[in-house]
C-alpha atoms as a printed R data frame, in Angstrom:
    type eleno elety resid chain resno      x       y       z
1   ATOM     1    CA   UNK     A     1 39.598 153.069 299.586
2   ATOM     2    CA   UNK     A     2 36.187 153.809 298.090
3   ATOM     3    CA   UNK     A     3 37.862 155.107 294.942
4   ATOM     4    CA   UNK     A     4 39.799 151.868 294.455
5   ATOM     5    CA   UNK     A     5 36.764 149.702 295.117
6   ATOM     6    CA   UNK     A     6 34.492 151.728 292.837
7   ATOM     7    CA   UNK     A     7 37.037 151.664 290.006
8   ATOM     8    CA   UNK     A     8 37.275 147.879 290.177
9   ATOM     9    CA   UNK     A     9 33.511 147.425 290.458
10  ATOM    10    CA   UNK     A    10 32.768 149.803 287.578
11  ATOM    11    CA   UNK     A    11 35.283 148.153 285.275
12  ATOM    12    CA   UNK     A    12 33.803 144.727 286.027
13  ATOM    13    CA   UNK     A    13 30.236 146.009 285.677
14  ATOM    14    CA   UNK     A    14 30.826 147.627 282.297
15  ATOM    15    CA   UNK     A    15 32.526 144.456 281.058
16  ATOM    16    CA   UNK     A    16 29.509 142.424 282.193
17  ATOM    17    CA   UNK     A    17 27.088 144.873 280.559
18  ATOM    18    CA   UNK     A    18 29.029 144.820 277.300
19  ATOM    19    CA   UNK     A    19 28.949 141.021 277.326
20  ATOM    20    CA   UNK     A    20 25.220 141.094 278.062
21  ATOM    21    CA   UNK     A    21 24.595 143.436 275.112
22  ATOM    22    CA   UNK     A    22 26.323 141.016 272.740
23  ATOM    23    CA   UNK     A    23 25.021 137.739 274.138
24  ATOM    24    CA   UNK     A    24 21.467 138.564 275.283
25  ATOM    25    CA   UNK     A    25 19.248 139.940 272.522
26  ATOM    26    CA   UNK     A    26 15.701 139.526 273.880
27  ATOM    27    CA   UNK     A    27 14.823 142.917 275.468
28  ATOM    28    CA   UNK     A    28 13.249 141.645 278.711
29  ATOM    29    CA   UNK     A    29 16.000 139.133 279.416
30  ATOM    30    CA   UNK     A    30 18.619 141.765 278.610
31  ATOM    31    CA   UNK     A    31 16.980 144.164 281.084
32  ATOM    32    CA   UNK     A    32 16.772 141.533 283.832
33  ATOM    33    CA   UNK     A    33 20.386 140.462 283.355
34  ATOM    34    CA   UNK     A    34 21.672 144.051 283.272
35  ATOM    35    CA   UNK     A    35 19.686 145.191 286.334
36  ATOM    36    CA   UNK     A    36 20.926 142.243 288.350
37  ATOM    37    CA   UNK     A    37 24.567 143.150 287.692
38  ATOM    38    CA   UNK     A    38 23.970 146.874 288.308
39  ATOM    39    CA   UNK     A    39 22.157 146.352 291.606
40  ATOM    40    CA   UNK     A    40 24.805 143.953 292.848
41  ATOM    41    CA   UNK     A    41 27.500 146.566 292.206
42  ATOM    42    CA   UNK     A    42 25.469 149.342 293.873
43  ATOM    43    CA   UNK     A    43 24.761 147.138 296.895
44  ATOM    44    CA   UNK     A    44 28.485 146.527 297.314
45  ATOM    45    CA   UNK     A    45 29.103 150.275 297.253
46  ATOM    46    CA   UNK     A    46 26.296 150.898 299.754
47  ATOM    47    CA   UNK     A    47 27.583 148.167 302.068
48  ATOM    48    CA   UNK     A    48 31.120 149.528 301.948
49  ATOM    49    CA   UNK     A    49 29.954 153.028 302.866
50  ATOM    50    CA   UNK     A    50 28.006 151.724 305.854
51  ATOM    51    CA   UNK     A    51 31.197 150.181 307.183
52  ATOM    52    CA   UNK     A    52 33.431 153.083 306.118
53  ATOM    53    CA   UNK     A    53 31.489 156.377 306.437
54  ATOM    54    CA   UNK     A    54 32.705 159.525 304.711
55  ATOM    55    CA   UNK     A    55 35.299 161.449 306.694
56  ATOM    56    CA   UNK     A    56 34.944 164.767 304.866
57  ATOM    57    CA   UNK     A    57 32.430 166.704 302.783
58  ATOM    58    CA   UNK     A    58 34.603 166.630 299.679
59  ATOM    59    CA   UNK     A    59 34.563 162.816 299.768
60  ATOM    60    CA   UNK     A    60 30.755 162.868 299.706
61  ATOM    61    CA   UNK     A    61 30.697 165.356 296.862
62  ATOM    62    CA   UNK     A    62 33.105 163.328 294.760
63  ATOM    63    CA   UNK     A    63 31.194 160.109 295.346
64  ATOM    64    CA   UNK     A    64 27.693 161.421 294.648
65  ATOM    65    CA   UNK     A    65 28.721 163.703 291.800
66  ATOM    66    CA   UNK     A    66 30.906 161.275 289.867
67  ATOM    67    CA   UNK     A    67 31.106 157.754 291.315
68  ATOM    68    CA   UNK     A    68 27.496 156.796 291.980
69  ATOM    69    CA   UNK     A    69 26.145 158.285 288.705
70  ATOM    70    CA   UNK     A    70 28.716 156.239 286.784
71  ATOM    71    CA   UNK     A    71 26.935 153.137 288.118
72  ATOM    72    CA   UNK     A    72 23.327 154.288 288.427
73  ATOM    73    CA   UNK     A    73 23.214 155.691 284.900
74  ATOM    74    CA   UNK     A    74 23.120 152.115 283.583
75  ATOM    75    CA   UNK     A    75 20.013 151.246 285.566
76  ATOM    76    CA   UNK     A    76 18.195 154.190 283.983
77  ATOM    77    CA   UNK     A    77 19.684 153.493 280.548
78  ATOM    78    CA   UNK     A    78 18.674 149.839 280.344
79  ATOM    79    CA   UNK     A    79 15.200 150.546 281.718
80  ATOM    80    CA   UNK     A    80 14.628 153.250 279.087
81  ATOM    81    CA   UNK     A    81 16.164 151.091 276.351
82  ATOM    82    CA   UNK     A    82 13.773 148.266 277.201
83  ATOM    83    CA   UNK     A    83 10.817 150.650 276.840
84  ATOM    84    CA   UNK     A    84 12.053 151.879 273.453
85  ATOM    85    CA   UNK     A    85 12.771 148.428 272.036
86  ATOM    86    CA   UNK     A    86  9.500 146.854 273.183
87  ATOM    87    CA   UNK     A    87  7.399 149.693 271.740
88  ATOM    88    CA   UNK     A    88  9.282 149.962 268.456
89  ATOM    89    CA   UNK     A    89  6.956 149.316 265.465
90  ATOM    90    CA   UNK     A    90  7.621 145.856 264.052
91  ATOM    91    CA   UNK     A    91  9.065 145.380 260.536
92  ATOM    92    CA   UNK     A    92  8.212 148.852 259.238
93  ATOM    93    CA   UNK     A    93 11.221 151.096 258.651
94  ATOM    94    CA   UNK     A    94  9.171 154.221 258.002
95  ATOM    95    CA   UNK     A    95  7.206 153.867 261.232
96  ATOM    96    CA   UNK     A    96 10.410 153.048 263.120
97  ATOM    97    CA   UNK     A    97 12.012 156.259 261.898
98  ATOM    98    CA   UNK     A    98  8.996 158.295 263.033
99  ATOM    99    CA   UNK     A    99  8.970 156.527 266.410
100 ATOM   100    CA   UNK     A   100 12.695 157.006 267.037
101 ATOM   101    CA   UNK     A   101 12.492 160.659 266.020
102 ATOM   102    CA   UNK     A   102  9.808 161.101 268.693
103 ATOM   103    CA   UNK     A   103 12.095 159.428 271.227
104 ATOM   104    CA   UNK     A   104 14.909 161.750 270.220
105 ATOM   105    CA   UNK     A   105 12.613 164.745 270.778
106 ATOM   106    CA   UNK     A   106 11.731 163.360 274.215
107 ATOM   107    CA   UNK     A   107 15.423 163.123 275.119
108 ATOM   108    CA   UNK     A   108 16.157 166.619 273.847
109 ATOM   109    CA   UNK     A   109 13.161 167.962 275.775
110 ATOM   110    CA   UNK     A   110 14.611 166.464 278.963
111 ATOM   111    CA   UNK     A   111 17.874 168.363 278.411
112 ATOM   112    CA   UNK     A   112 15.934 171.577 277.764
113 ATOM   113    CA   UNK     A   113 13.734 171.073 280.822
114 ATOM   114    CA   UNK     A   114 16.783 170.893 283.068
115 ATOM   115    CA   UNK     A   115 18.960 173.226 281.024
116 ATOM   116    CA   UNK     A   116 20.548 174.956 284.026
117 ATOM   117    CA   UNK     A   117 21.665 171.730 285.695
118 ATOM   118    CA   UNK     A   118 22.647 170.219 282.353
119 ATOM   119    CA   UNK     A   119 24.988 173.152 281.755
120 ATOM   120    CA   UNK     A   120 26.239 172.793 285.328
121 ATOM   121    CA   UNK     A   121 27.029 169.167 284.502
122 ATOM   122    CA   UNK     A   122 28.595 169.905 281.100
123 ATOM   123    CA   UNK     A   123 30.779 172.739 282.372
124 ATOM   124    CA   UNK     A   124 31.996 170.799 285.396
125 ATOM   125    CA   UNK     A   125 30.876 173.619 287.684
126 ATOM   126    CA   UNK     A   126 31.255 173.187 291.454
127 ATOM   127    CA   UNK     A   127 29.780 176.323 293.089
128 ATOM   128    CA   UNK     A   128 26.632 174.498 294.263
129 ATOM   129    CA   UNK     A   129 28.148 171.098 294.995
130 ATOM   130    CA   UNK     A   130 27.647 171.467 298.757
131 ATOM   131    CA   UNK     A   131 23.897 171.749 298.115
132 ATOM   132    CA   UNK     A   132 23.603 169.165 295.373
133 ATOM   133    CA   UNK     A   133 25.887 166.336 296.503
134 ATOM   134    CA   UNK     A   134 25.950 166.248 300.323
135 ATOM   135    CA   UNK     A   135 23.812 163.853 302.353
136 ATOM   136    CA   UNK     A   136 20.947 165.308 304.352
137 ATOM   137    CA   UNK     A   137 20.660 168.563 302.411
138 ATOM   138    CA   UNK     A   138 17.043 169.025 301.369
139 ATOM   139    CA   UNK     A   139 16.714 171.224 298.324
140 ATOM   140    CA   UNK     A   140 13.318 172.305 297.027
141 ATOM   141    CA   UNK     A   141 13.668 173.665 293.531
142 ATOM   142    CA   UNK     A   142 11.760 173.711 290.277
143 ATOM   143    CA   UNK     A   143 15.099 172.966 288.652
144 ATOM   144    CA   UNK     A   144 15.109 169.469 290.138
145 ATOM   145    CA   UNK     A   145 13.038 166.588 288.755
146 ATOM   146    CA   UNK     A   146 10.546 164.518 290.676
147 ATOM   147    CA   UNK     A   147 12.450 161.385 291.650
148 ATOM   148    CA   UNK     A   148 11.384 158.117 293.273
149 ATOM   149    CA   UNK     A   149 11.824 157.744 297.018
150 ATOM   150    CA   UNK     A   150 15.509 157.047 297.410
151 ATOM   151    CA   UNK     A   151 17.637 155.780 300.267
152 ATOM   152    CA   UNK     A   152 18.436 158.935 302.333
153 ATOM   153    CA   UNK     A   153 21.734 157.379 303.414
154 ATOM   154    CA   UNK     A   154 22.769 156.725 299.825
155 ATOM   155    CA   UNK     A   155 21.263 159.629 297.869
156 ATOM   156    CA   UNK     A   156 21.601 163.397 297.567
157 ATOM   157    CA   UNK     A   157 19.567 166.081 295.827
158 ATOM   158    CA   UNK     A   158 21.231 165.753 292.432
159 ATOM   159    CA   UNK     A   159 23.019 162.433 292.065
160 ATOM   160    CA   UNK     A   160 19.899 160.941 290.456
161 ATOM   161    CA   UNK     A   161 19.668 163.814 287.967
162 ATOM   162    CA   UNK     A   162 23.343 163.514 287.048
163 ATOM   163    CA   UNK     A   163 22.813 159.757 286.582
164 ATOM   164    CA   UNK     A   164 19.863 160.450 284.292
165 ATOM   165    CA   UNK     A   165 21.823 163.006 282.284
166 ATOM   166    CA   UNK     A   166 24.589 160.455 281.672
167 ATOM   167    CA   UNK     A   167 22.026 157.778 280.813
168 ATOM   168    CA   UNK     A   168 20.154 160.008 278.384
169 ATOM   169    CA   UNK     A   169 23.363 161.047 276.646
170 ATOM   170    CA   UNK     A   170 24.101 157.358 276.006
171 ATOM   171    CA   UNK     A   171 20.492 156.770 274.987
172 ATOM   172    CA   UNK     A   172 20.649 159.685 272.550
173 ATOM   173    CA   UNK     A   173 23.664 158.052 270.924
174 ATOM   174    CA   UNK     A   174 21.825 154.735 270.626
175 ATOM   175    CA   UNK     A   175 18.705 156.328 269.069
176 ATOM   176    CA   UNK     A   176 20.749 158.502 266.699
177 ATOM   177    CA   UNK     A   177 22.777 155.515 265.499
178 ATOM   178    CA   UNK     A   178 19.616 153.493 264.764
179 ATOM   179    CA   UNK     A   179 18.042 156.420 262.947
180 ATOM   180    CA   UNK     A   180 21.088 156.841 260.719
181 ATOM   181    CA   UNK     A   181 21.066 153.139 259.906
182 ATOM   182    CA   UNK     A   182 17.352 153.138 259.053
183 ATOM   183    CA   UNK     A   183 17.649 156.214 256.849
184 ATOM   184    CA   UNK     A   184 20.598 154.702 254.966
185 ATOM   185    CA   UNK     A   185 18.900 151.303 254.720
186 ATOM   186    CA   UNK     A   186 15.148 152.020 254.353
187 ATOM   187    CA   UNK     A   187 14.381 148.429 253.351
188 ATOM   188    CA   UNK     A   188 15.941 146.914 256.492
189 ATOM   189    CA   UNK     A   189 13.831 147.581 259.613
190 ATOM   190    CA   UNK     A   190 15.576 147.318 262.977
191 ATOM   191    CA   UNK     A   191 14.785 144.281 265.092
192 ATOM   192    CA   UNK     A   192 16.044 143.849 268.665
193 ATOM   193    CA   UNK     A   193 18.489 140.973 268.667
194 ATOM   194    CA   UNK     A   194 19.648 141.441 265.079
195 ATOM   195    CA   UNK     A   195 21.543 144.707 265.295
196 ATOM   196    CA   UNK     A   196 24.379 144.733 262.732
197 ATOM   197    CA   UNK     A   197 26.204 147.347 264.797
198 ATOM   198    CA   UNK     A   198 26.695 144.931 267.678
199 ATOM   199    CA   UNK     A   199 29.180 142.378 266.365
200 ATOM   200    CA   UNK     A   200 32.723 141.669 267.467
201 ATOM   201    CA   UNK     A   201 35.547 139.736 265.848
202 ATOM   202    CA   UNK     A   202 36.224 136.677 268.012
203 ATOM   203    CA   UNK     A   203 38.764 134.926 265.789
204 ATOM   204    CA   UNK     A   204 42.495 135.541 265.453
205 ATOM   205    CA   UNK     A   205 43.235 139.100 264.334
206 ATOM   206    CA   UNK     A   206 45.708 137.855 261.718
207 ATOM   207    CA   UNK     A   207 42.712 136.275 259.951
208 ATOM   208    CA   UNK     A   208 40.929 139.615 259.808
209 ATOM   209    CA   UNK     A   209 44.166 141.154 258.536
210 ATOM   210    CA   UNK     A   210 44.108 138.641 255.656
211 ATOM   211    CA   UNK     A   211 40.586 139.752 254.776
212 ATOM   212    CA   UNK     A   212 41.576 143.427 254.893
213 ATOM   213    CA   UNK     A   213 44.612 142.853 252.693
214 ATOM   214    CA   UNK     A   214 42.382 140.956 250.270
215 ATOM   215    CA   UNK     A   215 39.954 143.902 250.129
216 ATOM   216    CA   UNK     A   216 42.866 146.239 249.409
217 ATOM   217    CA   UNK     A   217 44.639 144.167 246.764
218 ATOM   218    CA   UNK     A   218 41.436 143.488 244.830
219 ATOM   219    CA   UNK     A   219 40.303 147.116 244.988
220 ATOM   220    CA   UNK     A   220 36.875 146.251 246.406
221 ATOM   221    CA   UNK     A   221 36.503 149.288 248.721
222 ATOM   222    CA   UNK     A   222 35.738 152.809 247.426
223 ATOM   223    CA   UNK     A   223 36.577 151.761 243.878
224 ATOM   224    CA   UNK     A   224 40.084 150.822 244.970
225 ATOM   225    CA   UNK     A   225 40.936 154.236 246.417
226 ATOM   226    CA   UNK     A   226 40.897 153.185 250.094
227 ATOM   227    CA   UNK     A   227 44.324 152.638 251.607
228 ATOM   228    CA   UNK     A   228 45.170 149.495 253.562
229 ATOM   229    CA   UNK     A   229 45.420 151.551 256.757
230 ATOM   230    CA   UNK     A   230 41.945 152.967 256.169
231 ATOM   231    CA   UNK     A   231 40.549 149.476 255.585
232 ATOM   232    CA   UNK     A   232 42.204 148.179 258.773
233 ATOM   233    CA   UNK     A   233 40.833 151.070 260.826
234 ATOM   234    CA   UNK     A   234 37.338 150.510 259.391
235 ATOM   235    CA   UNK     A   235 37.448 146.806 260.235
236 ATOM   236    CA   UNK     A   236 38.698 147.625 263.715
237 ATOM   237    CA   UNK     A   237 35.833 150.032 264.309
238 ATOM   238    CA   UNK     A   238 33.182 147.664 262.976
239 ATOM   239    CA   UNK     A   239 34.414 144.569 264.789
240 ATOM   240    CA   UNK     A   240 35.753 146.295 267.927
241 ATOM   241    CA   UNK     A   241 39.214 144.770 267.729
242 ATOM   242    CA   UNK     A   242 42.790 145.935 267.173
243 ATOM   243    CA   UNK     A   243 44.397 144.517 264.020
244 ATOM   244    CA   UNK     A   244 47.671 146.397 264.238
245 ATOM   245    CA   UNK     A   245 50.032 148.079 261.792
246 ATOM   246    CA   UNK     A   246 49.491 146.928 258.171
247 ATOM   247    CA   UNK     A   247 53.200 146.573 257.333
248 ATOM   248    CA   UNK     A   248 53.779 144.343 260.361
249 ATOM   249    CA   UNK     A   249 50.810 142.174 259.481
250 ATOM   250    CA   UNK     A   250 52.044 141.766 255.887
251 ATOM   251    CA   UNK     A   251 55.477 140.832 257.205
252 ATOM   252    CA   UNK     A   252 53.852 138.289 259.510
253 ATOM   253    CA   UNK     A   253 52.117 136.631 256.558
254 ATOM   254    CA   UNK     A   254 55.335 136.680 254.535
255 ATOM   255    CA   UNK     A   255 57.255 134.899 257.327
256 ATOM   256    CA   UNK     A   256 54.951 131.880 257.243
257 ATOM   257    CA   UNK     A   257 57.019 128.869 256.223
258 ATOM   258    CA   UNK     A   258 54.859 125.816 256.813
259 ATOM   259    CA   UNK     A   259 51.524 127.565 256.353
260 ATOM   260    CA   UNK     A   260 50.068 129.271 253.323
261 ATOM   261    CA   UNK     A   261 50.343 133.088 253.494
262 ATOM   262    CA   UNK     A   262 46.569 133.100 252.971
263 ATOM   263    CA   UNK     A   263 45.705 130.252 255.343
264 ATOM   264    CA   UNK     A   264 42.417 131.793 256.541
265 ATOM   265    CA   UNK     A   265 41.232 132.782 253.062
266 ATOM   266    CA   UNK     A   266 42.079 129.262 251.867
267 ATOM   267    CA   UNK     A   267 39.993 127.802 254.714
268 ATOM   268    CA   UNK     A   268 37.105 130.118 253.815
269 ATOM   269    CA   UNK     A   269 37.249 128.999 250.184
270 ATOM   270    CA   UNK     A   270 37.345 125.314 251.127
271 ATOM   271    CA   UNK     A   271 34.444 125.661 253.589
272 ATOM   272    CA   UNK     A   272 32.248 127.410 251.002
273 ATOM   273    CA   UNK     A   273 32.997 124.819 248.314
274 ATOM   274    CA   UNK     A   274 32.369 122.015 250.803
275 ATOM   275    CA   UNK     A   275 29.005 123.486 251.786
276 ATOM   276    CA   UNK     A   276 27.926 123.918 248.167
277 ATOM   277    CA   UNK     A   277 29.060 120.383 247.288
278 ATOM   278    CA   UNK     A   278 27.114 118.927 250.224
279 ATOM   279    CA   UNK     A   279 23.978 120.784 249.186
280 ATOM   280    CA   UNK     A   280 24.347 119.535 245.608
281 ATOM   281    CA   UNK     A   281 24.769 115.877 246.623
282 ATOM   282    CA   UNK     A   282 22.066 113.541 245.341
283 ATOM   283    CA   UNK     A   283 19.651 112.506 248.078
284 ATOM   284    CA   UNK     A   284 17.317 109.691 246.934
285 ATOM   285    CA   UNK     A   285 14.988 110.337 249.858
286 ATOM   286    CA   UNK     A   286 14.747 114.064 249.295
287 ATOM   287    CA   UNK     A   287 11.177 115.121 248.667
288 ATOM   288    CA   UNK     A   288  9.655 111.818 249.776
289 ATOM   289    CA   UNK     A   289  6.903 111.940 252.346
290 ATOM   290    CA   UNK     A   290  7.686 110.426 255.704
């Protein structure tokens, strides 16, 4: 039962966190919103376990080794992300690169500091699970980090460390991605809330297909050497959406009877012309003081 509940809760939590990342850009508000959702999910897990205690040791091990870290990692991740974003040098790409490289070194140092347990995690080892992931087992070891006082009925020796490992792996990906962007675009400093890597396509996918086909037919990508499939896959990756098979999308456009085959591109053209015309309209009051 705990497996079914945790699967549902985790799916819902990650959907909420993804929505938060796209909709909430201010670092503090993003942290508050994320922590609220994470703690609600963890409280539901804790409450369920109080009413339905573990019946066997292997159930405890599975929960504290895999299930709880899948949730708790996000609390650590968003807390660390808030610290990084709020201390990031403002509007200076060179200083941002230096700062993020320091953060990357800090993350790598964490993995080196707990190299034995990190390898235990990476290899999926299980020889010490009865020490690391069973309630009530007190383990004094230099291999374990100093952790905050945790609920003894909902924590084991290593579930926090495994949560932190998962969080820092995600954090490493975030820092690395920002570094690559800054190094490729040295004149565009990163600003929380304006991350070009965090956009999704929210319109009809057939409209994005029109754009992709337009890129292909006009040879605007890689000097015209990119295939339509490659363009579709690139658009899918950037906008986090599935466009589909190019040939089927082309056939879909061809089957349009009442609509123009390029309905979306036509609408784009009309909207741009309309905007330019409105801006060029004569305004007798323009420039007058009020």
